[in-house]
C-alpha positions in Angstrom: -70.9 -65.3 -42.9 -74.3 -67.1 -42.7 -77.1 -65.0 -41.5 -80.0 -65.9 -38.9 -82.0 -63.8 -39.9 -82.4 -65.3 -43.2 -82.6 -68.3 -41.1 -85.0 -67.5 -39.1 -87.3 -65.9 -41.5 -87.1 -69.8 -43.2 -88.9 -71.4 -40.3 -91.5 -68.9 -39.9 -92.2 -68.9 -43.6 -92.4 -73.5 -42.7 -94.4 -72.5 -40.1 -97.0 -70.2 -42.1 -97.5 -73.1 -44.6 -98.8 -75.3 -41.8 -101.1 -72.5 -40.1 -102.1 -71.7 -43.7 -101.6 -67.9 -42.4 -101.9 -66.4 -46.6 -101.2 -62.8 -45.9 -98.2 -63.5 -42.9 -96.7 -65.7 -45.5 -97.3 -63.0 -48.7 -95.0 -60.5 -46.5 -92.3 -63.1 -45.4 -92.5 -64.3 -49.3 -91.7 -60.6 -50.5 -89.2 -60.7 -47.7 -87.1 -63.4 -49.6 -87.7 -62.1 -52.5 -86.3 -58.7 -51.5 -83.3 -60.4 -50.0 -82.7 -62.6 -52.9 -82.9 -60.1 -55.7 -80.6 -58.0 -53.7 -78.0 -61.9 -53.0 -77.7 -62.8 -56.9 -77.7 -58.5 -58.0 -74.8 -58.2 -56.3 -73.4 -61.5 -56.3 -72.9 -62.5 -52.4 -75.1 -63.4 -49.8 -76.4 -61.3 -46.7 -75.4 -61.9 -43.6 -78.0 -60.5 -41.0 -76.4 -56.4 -41.3 -77.1 -56.6 -45.1 -80.3 -58.7 -43.4 -81.5 -56.0 -41.3 -80.8 -52.6 -44.1 -83.6 -55.1 -46.6 -86.2 -55.5 -43.7 -85.8 -52.1 -43.3 -86.4 -50.8 -46.2 -89.2 -52.5 -46.8 -90.2 -51.9 -43.7 -90.6 -47.7 -45.1 -91.8 -48.9 -48.4 -95.0 -49.9 -46.5 -95.4 -46.8 -43.8 -95.3 -44.2 -47.1 -98.0 -46.9 -48.6 -99.4 -46.7 -45.5 -99.2 -42.7 -45.0 -100.2 -42.6 -48.8 -103.5 -45.1 -48.7 -105.0 -43.4 -45.2 -104.4 -40.2 -46.9 -106.9 -41.6 -50.4 -109.5 -42.7 -47.4 -108.2 -46.3 -48.9 -108.0 -47.4 -44.9 -108.7 -51.0 -46.2 -105.0 -50.7 -47.8 -103.9 -48.7 -44.9 -104.3 -51.6 -43.0 -103.4 -53.8 -44.9 -99.9 -52.1 -45.1 -100.1 -51.3 -41.4 -100.4 -55.8 -40.8 -97.3 -55.5 -43.0 -95.4 -53.4 -41.6 -95.7 -55.7 -37.4 -94.7 -58.3 -39.6 -91.4 -57.6 -41.1 -90.9 -55.3 -37.7 -91.0 -59.1 -36.1 -87.9 -59.9 -37.2 -86.2 -56.3 -36.9 -83.9 -56.0 -33.4 -85.8 -53.7 -30.3 -86.8 -50.2 -31.1 -83.9 -47.4 -28.4 -86.3 -45.6 -26.7 -85.9 -41.3 -27.0 -83.4 -41.2 -24.3 -80.7 -44.4 -26.2 -81.0 -42.7 -29.7 -80.4 -38.8 -27.9 -77.1 -40.2 -25.7 -76.1 -42.3 -29.5 -76.3 -39.5 -30.7 -74.4 -37.0 -28.4 -71.6 -39.6 -28.2 -71.3 -39.9 -31.7 -70.7 -36.3 -32.0 -68.2 -35.8 -29.3 -66.8 -38.6 -31.2 -66.0 -37.2 -34.7 -66.0 -33.1 -32.6 -69.3 -32.7 -34.9 -70.2 -28.8 -34.6 -71.6 -27.5 -37.6 -74.0 -29.0 -40.3 -71.0 -30.6 -43.0 -70.6 -33.0 -40.1 -73.4 -34.4 -39.7 -71.8 -37.0 -42.5 -69.0 -37.7 -40.2 -72.0 -38.4 -37.0 -74.8 -40.2 -39.6 -71.6 -42.6 -40.4 -71.3 -43.7 -37.0 -74.9 -44.4 -36.4 -76.5 -45.5 -38.6 -74.7 -49.6 -38.5 -75.5 -49.5 -34.8 -79.4 -47.6 -35.2 -80.3 -49.8 -38.6 -83.3 -51.5 -38.3 -83.9 -50.3 -33.8 -84.7 -46.5 -35.2 -86.2 -44.4 -38.5 -82.9 -43.0 -39.1 -85.3 -40.1 -40.6 -85.3 -39.3 -37.3 -82.4 -39.6 -36.1 -81.1 -37.7 -38.9 -84.1 -34.6 -37.7 -82.3 -34.5 -34.2 -79.0 -34.6 -35.2 -80.2 -30.8 -37.7 -81.4 -29.5 -34.0 -78.7 -30.5 -31.9 -76.0 -29.4 -34.5 -77.7 -26.5 -36.0 
């Protein structure tokens, strides 16, 4: 149950250290710390899927902070959050296009026989493992609601 993503993070951390890129190193170490914290809390070793969830959460936190800083007219801090998001994004799989997302939603709805909002959980259960880290799940949720509503 080894993780290629954890190995990639470690390699990038070493490269950032050698390049003396303190900003990039800070972001990578923060992600490694978050992964380690979950592994210790749950007494487990995360596989790539688990690491993706941690990275996805990191991006989401930074996206929210970025928006708050922009709203508070603190562009300097918003730029820091944007940079951190871009570094984390490098470790994520390629994002799905809108057409791919729509097709996956349609397939999941057909597979579950979803016809009302009560079936949304079934659709999300199928989509989450497939889309984790490749699409903003809150946006996916809105699309599902629009199709079911």
